[in-house]
C-alpha positions as CSV (number, residue, x, y, z in Angstrom):
1,M,0.4,-43.1,-52.3
2,S,-0.7,-39.4,-52.8
3,N,0.7,-36.9,-50.7
4,E,-2.7,-34.7,-51.8
5,P,-5.4,-35.0,-49.5
6,T,-8.7,-37.2,-50.2
7,N,-11.8,-35.4,-50.9
8,N,-14.3,-36.6,-48.6
9,G,-16.8,-34.9,-49.8
10,R,-18.0,-31.6,-48.0
11,N,-16.3,-31.3,-44.9
12,G,-15.6,-28.1,-44.1
13,R,-12.1,-28.2,-45.6
14,D,-10.0,-26.9,-48.8
15,S,-8.4,-28.6,-51.8
16,R,-5.1,-28.7,-49.3
17,G,-7.1,-30.9,-46.8
18,R,-7.0,-27.6,-44.5
19,F,-9.8,-26.0,-42.6
20,A,-11.7,-23.4,-45.1
21,A,-12.9,-20.4,-44.2
22,G,-16.9,-20.6,-42.0
23,N,-16.0,-24.2,-41.0
24,P,-17.8,-24.8,-38.1
25,G,-15.5,-25.5,-35.9
26,G,-12.2,-28.3,-35.4
27,P,-11.3,-31.1,-33.0
28,G,-11.8,-30.3,-29.3
29,R,-14.3,-28.1,-27.1
30,G,-16.7,-25.5,-28.6
31,P,-15.9,-22.1,-27.6
32,G,-17.5,-21.2,-24.1
33,L,-17.9,-24.4,-22.8
34,G,-14.6,-23.6,-20.5
35,R,-16.7,-20.4,-19.0
36,K,-19.4,-23.2,-18.3
37,F,-17.3,-25.5,-16.1
38,R,-15.8,-22.6,-14.2
39,G,-19.3,-21.3,-13.6
40,A,-20.6,-24.6,-12.4
41,L,-17.7,-25.2,-9.8
42,A,-18.0,-21.5,-8.7
43,D,-22.0,-22.5,-8.0
44,S,-20.6,-25.5,-6.6
45,V,-18.1,-23.9,-4.1
46,D,-19.1,-22.0,-0.9
47,D,-16.9,-19.6,1.4
48,C,-16.6,-22.9,4.0
49,D,-15.4,-25.0,0.9
50,V,-12.7,-21.9,0.0
51,R,-11.7,-21.2,3.8
52,A,-10.8,-25.2,4.0
53,I,-8.6,-25.5,1.2
54,M,-6.9,-22.2,2.0
55,V,-6.3,-24.2,5.5
56,K,-5.2,-27.1,4.1
57,T,-2.8,-25.2,1.5
58,I,-1.0,-23.7,4.2
59,K,-0.7,-26.8,6.3
60,Q,0.9,-28.8,3.3
61,A,2.8,-24.9,2.5
62,L,4.0,-25.0,6.3
63,G,4.9,-28.5,6.8
64,G,7.4,-28.4,3.6
65,N,5.2,-28.9,1.2
66,L,7.2,-26.7,-2.0
67,D,4.6,-26.3,-4.5
68,A,2.0,-25.6,-1.6
69,A,4.6,-23.0,-0.7
70,K,4.8,-21.1,-3.9
71,L,1.1,-21.3,-4.1
72,V,0.3,-19.1,-1.2
73,L,3.7,-17.2,-2.0
74,A,2.2,-16.2,-5.0
75,Y,-0.9,-15.4,-3.8
76,V,-0.3,-13.7,-0.7
77,V,2.7,-11.5,-1.0
78,G,3.3,-11.6,-4.9
79,R,5.5,-13.7,-7.4
80,P,9.1,-11.4,-7.3
81,S,9.5,-9.7,-10.8
82,V,12.6,-11.7,-11.8
83,A,13.0,-15.5,-11.1
84,G,15.5,-15.4,-7.9
85,S,15.6,-11.5,-7.2
86,L,14.7,-12.7,-3.4
87,Q,17.4,-12.6,-1.1
88,A,17.3,-15.5,1.4
89,E,16.3,-13.3,4.6
90,E,14.1,-11.6,2.7
91,M,12.6,-15.3,1.4
92,L,12.0,-15.9,5.3
93,A,10.4,-12.7,5.7
94,A,7.9,-12.9,3.2
95,F,7.0,-16.4,3.7
96,S,6.9,-15.2,7.8
97,T,4.8,-12.3,6.0
98,G,2.1,-14.4,4.3
99,A,1.7,-17.2,7.1
100,E,0.6,-14.4,9.5
101,L,-1.6,-13.1,6.9
102,L,-3.2,-16.2,6.4
103,Y,-3.1,-17.4,9.4
104,R,-5.4,-13.7,10.2
105,A,-7.9,-15.3,7.6
106,V,-8.4,-18.6,8.8
107,E,-8.4,-17.4,12.8
108,P,-11.8,-16.6,12.6
109,M,-12.9,-20.2,11.8
110,L,-11.1,-22.4,13.6
111,T,-11.0,-24.1,17.2
112,R,-7.9,-22.6,19.7
113,D,-6.4,-26.3,19.2
114,Q,-6.9,-25.7,15.5
115,L,-4.9,-22.2,15.8
116,E,-2.2,-23.2,18.0
117,S,-1.0,-26.3,15.3
118,V,-1.1,-23.3,13.0
119,R,1.0,-21.4,14.8
120,R,3.5,-24.3,15.5
121,A,3.8,-25.1,12.0
122,I,4.3,-21.7,10.4
123,N,7.0,-21.3,13.6
124,D,8.0,-24.9,12.5
125,G,7.8,-23.6,9.2
126,C,10.0,-20.6,9.7
127,S,12.2,-22.7,11.6
128,L,12.9,-24.7,8.6
129,I,13.6,-22.1,5.9
130,R,16.5,-20.9,8.5
131,N,18.1,-24.3,9.1
132,R,17.7,-24.4,4.9
133,L,19.7,-20.8,4.4
134,Q,22.9,-21.2,7.3
């Protein structure tokens, strides 16, 4: 069998089988499709949806979900410039600050009972971090 690519006619490839200049595109999505999908998603989500997602993510983070905690902290506190640069006490302070900021953001939307639940979860999360640091 020959290593030469077969010539299947005018298929947008050069004599070596590579995409030729002016080829309308290779496999996969065309340009701009991702932009369309993001626009459609943005049009489908309102402020209440975003806040509900935030509340759920915060509760998961406070419940010990490490991925959710990383996401919350990355957006509220910011990512450390060098991995592992936060010391234990700085990590606890960052978690506490981030949790407090998010609590204030969702406070107007929640009932008193829900707020108390979030407050307890924040305190539990801080206690969990303190226990793991010892």
